[in-house]
PyMOL commands that place a pseudoatom at each C-alpha (Angstrom):
pseudoatom trace, name=CA, resn=UNK, resi=1, chain=A, elem=C, hetatm=0, pos=[-0.232, -0.263, 0.025]
pseudoatom trace, name=CA, resn=UNK, resi=2, chain=A, elem=C, hetatm=0, pos=[2.798, 2.497, 1.055]
pseudoatom trace, name=CA, resn=UNK, resi=3, chain=A, elem=C, hetatm=0, pos=[4.508, 1.789, -2.244]
pseudoatom trace, name=CA, resn=UNK, resi=4, chain=A, elem=C, hetatm=0, pos=[1.808, 2.245, -4.629]
pseudoatom trace, name=CA, resn=UNK, resi=5, chain=A, elem=C, hetatm=0, pos=[1.285, 5.674, -2.697]
pseudoatom trace, name=CA, resn=UNK, resi=6, chain=A, elem=C, hetatm=0, pos=[4.767, 6.564, -3.298]
pseudoatom trace, name=CA, resn=UNK, resi=7, chain=A, elem=C, hetatm=0, pos=[4.642, 5.823, -6.927]
pseudoatom trace, name=CA, resn=UNK, resi=8, chain=A, elem=C, hetatm=0, pos=[1.245, 7.554, -7.495]
pseudoatom trace, name=CA, resn=UNK, resi=9, chain=A, elem=C, hetatm=0, pos=[3.461, 10.866, -5.853]
pseudoatom trace, name=CA, resn=UNK, resi=10, chain=A, elem=C, hetatm=0, pos=[6.114, 10.866, -8.288]
pseudoatom trace, name=CA, resn=UNK, resi=11, chain=A, elem=C, hetatm=0, pos=[3.921, 10.379, -10.769]
pseudoatom trace, name=CA, resn=UNK, resi=12, chain=A, elem=C, hetatm=0, pos=[2.348, 13.481, -10.100]
pseudoatom trace, name=CA, resn=UNK, resi=13, chain=A, elem=C, hetatm=0, pos=[5.700, 14.761, -9.840]
pseudoatom trace, name=CA, resn=UNK, resi=14, chain=A, elem=C, hetatm=0, pos=[6.926, 13.851, -12.609]
pseudoatom trace, name=CA, resn=UNK, resi=15, chain=A, elem=C, hetatm=0, pos=[3.591, 15.140, -14.470]
pseudoatom trace, name=CA, resn=UNK, resi=16, chain=A, elem=C, hetatm=0, pos=[3.962, 18.743, -12.638]
pseudoatom trace, name=CA, resn=UNK, resi=17, chain=A, elem=C, hetatm=0, pos=[7.995, 18.737, -13.830]
pseudoatom trace, name=CA, resn=UNK, resi=18, chain=A, elem=C, hetatm=0, pos=[6.542, 18.042, -17.165]
pseudoatom trace, name=CA, resn=UNK, resi=19, chain=A, elem=C, hetatm=0, pos=[3.397, 20.691, -17.119]
pseudoatom trace, name=CA, resn=UNK, resi=20, chain=A, elem=C, hetatm=0, pos=[5.666, 23.356, -15.766]
pseudoatom trace, name=CA, resn=UNK, resi=21, chain=A, elem=C, hetatm=0, pos=[8.518, 22.756, -18.832]
pseudoatom trace, name=CA, resn=UNK, resi=22, chain=A, elem=C, hetatm=0, pos=[10.576, 21.473, -16.436]
pseudoatom trace, name=CA, resn=UNK, resi=23, chain=A, elem=C, hetatm=0, pos=[11.464, 19.228, -18.234]
pseudoatom trace, name=CA, resn=UNK, resi=24, chain=A, elem=C, hetatm=0, pos=[10.466, 17.922, -21.572]
pseudoatom trace, name=CA, resn=UNK, resi=25, chain=A, elem=C, hetatm=0, pos=[9.689, 14.262, -24.010]
pseudoatom trace, name=CA, resn=UNK, resi=26, chain=A, elem=C, hetatm=0, pos=[13.483, 13.641, -23.931]
pseudoatom trace, name=CA, resn=UNK, resi=27, chain=A, elem=C, hetatm=0, pos=[13.310, 12.951, -19.978]
pseudoatom trace, name=CA, resn=UNK, resi=28, chain=A, elem=C, hetatm=0, pos=[10.157, 10.668, -21.595]
pseudoatom trace, name=CA, resn=UNK, resi=29, chain=A, elem=C, hetatm=0, pos=[12.655, 8.838, -24.093]
pseudoatom trace, name=CA, resn=UNK, resi=30, chain=A, elem=C, hetatm=0, pos=[15.157, 8.134, -20.190]
pseudoatom trace, name=CA, resn=UNK, resi=31, chain=A, elem=C, hetatm=0, pos=[12.170, 7.227, -18.552]
pseudoatom trace, name=CA, resn=UNK, resi=32, chain=A, elem=C, hetatm=0, pos=[11.653, 4.026, -21.661]
pseudoatom trace, name=CA, resn=UNK, resi=33, chain=A, elem=C, hetatm=0, pos=[15.150, 2.881, -21.252]
pseudoatom trace, name=CA, resn=UNK, resi=34, chain=A, elem=C, hetatm=0, pos=[14.594, 2.071, -17.743]
pseudoatom trace, name=CA, resn=UNK, resi=35, chain=A, elem=C, hetatm=0, pos=[14.060, -1.913, -17.094]
pseudoatom trace, name=CA, resn=UNK, resi=36, chain=A, elem=C, hetatm=0, pos=[12.177, -2.406, -13.917]
pseudoatom trace, name=CA, resn=UNK, resi=37, chain=A, elem=C, hetatm=0, pos=[13.772, -6.187, -13.935]
pseudoatom trace, name=CA, resn=UNK, resi=38, chain=A, elem=C, hetatm=0, pos=[17.040, -5.641, -14.593]
pseudoatom trace, name=CA, resn=UNK, resi=39, chain=A, elem=C, hetatm=0, pos=[17.750, -1.902, -14.273]
pseudoatom trace, name=CA, resn=UNK, resi=40, chain=A, elem=C, hetatm=0, pos=[15.009, -0.162, -11.298]
pseudoatom trace, name=CA, resn=UNK, resi=41, chain=A, elem=C, hetatm=0, pos=[17.291, 2.632, -10.531]
pseudoatom trace, name=CA, resn=UNK, resi=42, chain=A, elem=C, hetatm=0, pos=[18.435, 3.451, -14.210]
pseudoatom trace, name=CA, resn=UNK, resi=43, chain=A, elem=C, hetatm=0, pos=[17.025, 6.934, -14.447]
pseudoatom trace, name=CA, resn=UNK, resi=44, chain=A, elem=C, hetatm=0, pos=[17.603, 7.703, -10.735]
pseudoatom trace, name=CA, resn=UNK, resi=45, chain=A, elem=C, hetatm=0, pos=[21.754, 6.813, -11.680]
pseudoatom trace, name=CA, resn=UNK, resi=46, chain=A, elem=C, hetatm=0, pos=[21.408, 9.122, -14.498]
pseudoatom trace, name=CA, resn=UNK, resi=47, chain=A, elem=C, hetatm=0, pos=[19.946, 11.767, -13.056]
pseudoatom trace, name=CA, resn=UNK, resi=48, chain=A, elem=C, hetatm=0, pos=[22.530, 11.612, -9.915]
pseudoatom trace, name=CA, resn=UNK, resi=49, chain=A, elem=C, hetatm=0, pos=[25.172, 11.534, -12.684]
pseudoatom trace, name=CA, resn=UNK, resi=50, chain=A, elem=C, hetatm=0, pos=[23.814, 14.684, -14.290]
pseudoatom trace, name=CA, resn=UNK, resi=51, chain=A, elem=C, hetatm=0, pos=[23.623, 16.927, -11.078]
pseudoatom trace, name=CA, resn=UNK, resi=52, chain=A, elem=C, hetatm=0, pos=[26.667, 15.829, -9.851]
pseudoatom trace, name=CA, resn=UNK, resi=53, chain=A, elem=C, hetatm=0, pos=[28.114, 16.880, -12.552]
pseudoatom trace, name=CA, resn=UNK, resi=54, chain=A, elem=C, hetatm=0, pos=[25.816, 20.170, -12.681]
pseudoatom trace, name=CA, resn=UNK, resi=55, chain=A, elem=C, hetatm=0, pos=[27.282, 20.996, -9.591]
pseudoatom trace, name=CA, resn=UNK, resi=56, chain=A, elem=C, hetatm=0, pos=[30.778, 20.419, -10.659]
pseudoatom trace, name=CA, resn=UNK, resi=57, chain=A, elem=C, hetatm=0, pos=[30.470, 22.572, -14.262]
pseudoatom trace, name=CA, resn=UNK, resi=58, chain=A, elem=C, hetatm=0, pos=[28.919, 25.279, -11.833]
pseudoatom trace, name=CA, resn=UNK, resi=59, chain=A, elem=C, hetatm=0, pos=[31.766, 25.552, -9.215]
pseudoatom trace, name=CA, resn=UNK, resi=60, chain=A, elem=C, hetatm=0, pos=[34.209, 26.119, -12.093]
pseudoatom trace, name=CA, resn=UNK, resi=61, chain=A, elem=C, hetatm=0, pos=[32.027, 28.342, -13.857]
pseudoatom trace, name=CA, resn=UNK, resi=62, chain=A, elem=C, hetatm=0, pos=[32.360, 30.121, -9.767]
pseudoatom trace, name=CA, resn=UNK, resi=63, chain=A, elem=C, hetatm=0, pos=[35.492, 30.106, -10.204]
pseudoatom trace, name=CA, resn=UNK, resi=64, chain=A, elem=C, hetatm=0, pos=[36.085, 31.619, -13.320]
pseudoatom trace, name=CA, resn=UNK, resi=65, chain=A, elem=C, hetatm=0, pos=[33.545, 34.338, -13.232]
pseudoatom trace, name=CA, resn=UNK, resi=66, chain=A, elem=C, hetatm=0, pos=[35.433, 35.655, -10.206]
pseudoatom trace, name=CA, resn=UNK, resi=67, chain=A, elem=C, hetatm=0, pos=[38.628, 36.250, -11.751]
pseudoatom trace, name=CA, resn=UNK, resi=68, chain=A, elem=C, hetatm=0, pos=[39.397, 39.457, -12.347]
pseudoatom trace, name=CA, resn=UNK, resi=69, chain=A, elem=C, hetatm=0, pos=[39.349, 38.494, -16.102]
pseudoatom trace, name=CA, resn=UNK, resi=70, chain=A, elem=C, hetatm=0, pos=[36.956, 36.765, -17.629]
pseudoatom trace, name=CA, resn=UNK, resi=71, chain=A, elem=C, hetatm=0, pos=[38.230, 33.915, -20.256]
pseudoatom trace, name=CA, resn=UNK, resi=72, chain=A, elem=C, hetatm=0, pos=[34.658, 33.718, -22.311]
pseudoatom trace, name=CA, resn=UNK, resi=73, chain=A, elem=C, hetatm=0, pos=[36.184, 31.038, -24.009]
pseudoatom trace, name=CA, resn=UNK, resi=74, chain=A, elem=C, hetatm=0, pos=[36.513, 28.277, -20.747]
pseudoatom trace, name=CA, resn=UNK, resi=75, chain=A, elem=C, hetatm=0, pos=[33.246, 29.918, -19.687]
pseudoatom trace, name=CA, resn=UNK, resi=76, chain=A, elem=C, hetatm=0, pos=[31.110, 29.200, -22.823]
pseudoatom trace, name=CA, resn=UNK, resi=77, chain=A, elem=C, hetatm=0, pos=[33.525, 25.298, -22.753]
pseudoatom trace, name=CA, resn=UNK, resi=78, chain=A, elem=C, hetatm=0, pos=[31.374, 24.716, -19.881]
pseudoatom trace, name=CA, resn=UNK, resi=79, chain=A, elem=C, hetatm=0, pos=[27.812, 25.601, -20.056]
pseudoatom trace, name=CA, resn=UNK, resi=80, chain=A, elem=C, hetatm=0, pos=[28.316, 24.155, -23.595]
pseudoatom trace, name=CA, resn=UNK, resi=81, chain=A, elem=C, hetatm=0, pos=[29.113, 21.513, -21.335]
pseudoatom trace, name=CA, resn=UNK, resi=82, chain=A, elem=C, hetatm=0, pos=[26.279, 21.663, -18.825]
pseudoatom trace, name=CA, resn=UNK, resi=83, chain=A, elem=C, hetatm=0, pos=[23.794, 22.501, -21.934]
pseudoatom trace, name=CA, resn=UNK, resi=84, chain=A, elem=C, hetatm=0, pos=[24.679, 18.951, -23.488]
pseudoatom trace, name=CA, resn=UNK, resi=85, chain=A, elem=C, hetatm=0, pos=[24.250, 17.383, -20.842]
pseudoatom trace, name=CA, resn=UNK, resi=86, chain=A, elem=C, hetatm=0, pos=[20.939, 18.574, -19.514]
pseudoatom trace, name=CA, resn=UNK, resi=87, chain=A, elem=C, hetatm=0, pos=[19.448, 18.105, -23.002]
pseudoatom trace, name=CA, resn=UNK, resi=88, chain=A, elem=C, hetatm=0, pos=[20.455, 14.616, -22.492]
pseudoatom trace, name=CA, resn=UNK, resi=89, chain=A, elem=C, hetatm=0, pos=[18.448, 14.368, -19.342]
pseudoatom trace, name=CA, resn=UNK, resi=90, chain=A, elem=C, hetatm=0, pos=[15.570, 16.099, -20.544]
pseudoatom trace, name=CA, resn=UNK, resi=91, chain=A, elem=C, hetatm=0, pos=[16.466, 19.174, -18.544]
pseudoatom trace, name=CA, resn=UNK, resi=92, chain=A, elem=C, hetatm=0, pos=[14.347, 21.472, -20.582]
pseudoatom trace, name=CA, resn=UNK, resi=93, chain=A, elem=C, hetatm=0, pos=[14.815, 24.783, -17.986]
pseudoatom trace, name=CA, resn=UNK, resi=94, chain=A, elem=C, hetatm=0, pos=[18.620, 23.937, -17.830]
pseudoatom trace, name=CA, resn=UNK, resi=95, chain=A, elem=C, hetatm=0, pos=[19.109, 23.527, -21.269]
pseudoatom trace, name=CA, resn=UNK, resi=96, chain=A, elem=C, hetatm=0, pos=[17.525, 27.050, -21.525]
pseudoatom trace, name=CA, resn=UNK, resi=97, chain=A, elem=C, hetatm=0, pos=[19.173, 28.592, -19.520]
pseudoatom trace, name=CA, resn=UNK, resi=98, chain=A, elem=C, hetatm=0, pos=[22.950, 28.001, -20.956]
pseudoatom trace, name=CA, resn=UNK, resi=99, chain=A, elem=C, hetatm=0, pos=[21.147, 28.432, -23.974]
pseudoatom trace, name=CA, resn=UNK, resi=100, chain=A, elem=C, hetatm=0, pos=[21.023, 32.477, -22.894]
pseudoatom trace, name=CA, resn=UNK, resi=101, chain=A, elem=C, hetatm=0, pos=[24.315, 31.798, -21.011]
pseudoatom trace, name=CA, resn=UNK, resi=102, chain=A, elem=C, hetatm=0, pos=[26.418, 30.562, -23.826]
pseudoatom trace, name=CA, resn=UNK, resi=103, chain=A, elem=C, hetatm=0, pos=[24.762, 34.681, -25.477]
pseudoatom trace, name=CA, resn=UNK, resi=104, chain=A, elem=C, hetatm=0, pos=[25.935, 35.947, -23.030]
pseudoatom trace, name=CA, resn=UNK, resi=105, chain=A, elem=C, hetatm=0, pos=[29.459, 35.164, -22.998]
pseudoatom trace, name=CA, resn=UNK, resi=106, chain=A, elem=C, hetatm=0, pos=[29.718, 35.548, -26.737]
pseudoatom trace, name=CA, resn=UNK, resi=107, chain=A, elem=C, hetatm=0, pos=[28.706, 39.248, -26.010]
pseudoatom trace, name=CA, resn=UNK, resi=108, chain=A, elem=C, hetatm=0, pos=[31.638, 38.997, -23.401]
pseudoatom trace, name=CA, resn=UNK, resi=109, chain=A, elem=C, hetatm=0, pos=[28.643, 40.828, -21.283]
pseudoatom trace, name=CA, resn=UNK, resi=110, chain=A, elem=C, hetatm=0, pos=[30.119, 39.701, -17.357]
pseudoatom trace, name=CA, resn=UNK, resi=111, chain=A, elem=C, hetatm=0, pos=[27.423, 41.474, -15.743]
pseudoatom trace, name=CA, resn=UNK, resi=112, chain=A, elem=C, hetatm=0, pos=[24.936, 39.407, -17.389]
for i in range(1, 112): cmd.bond("trace and resi %d" % i, "trace and resi %d" % (i + 1))
show_as sticks, trace
zoom trace
């Protein structure tokens, strides 16, 4: 009974993420790759890896942006990497934010 309630809660949360635009159809594709028999934690593992990688990239970005002179090429390379990994897991809002961030890098707009 508790497992069914948790599953229902999880499904409602995922539905709200789709509705708000937080995730897109790529996340659905990721879910379809999960096999409840042989790899029941596949989506959780992939999302955890994405979060760990995003945390590392954001830490590096923070360091680069704190420098007196910003190396926009390095910043752009990290943002490009984050954009790619966010797109691969369906993290739509992160992907769109990275697209905007990359434009700011091209404009060499530190304040942006």
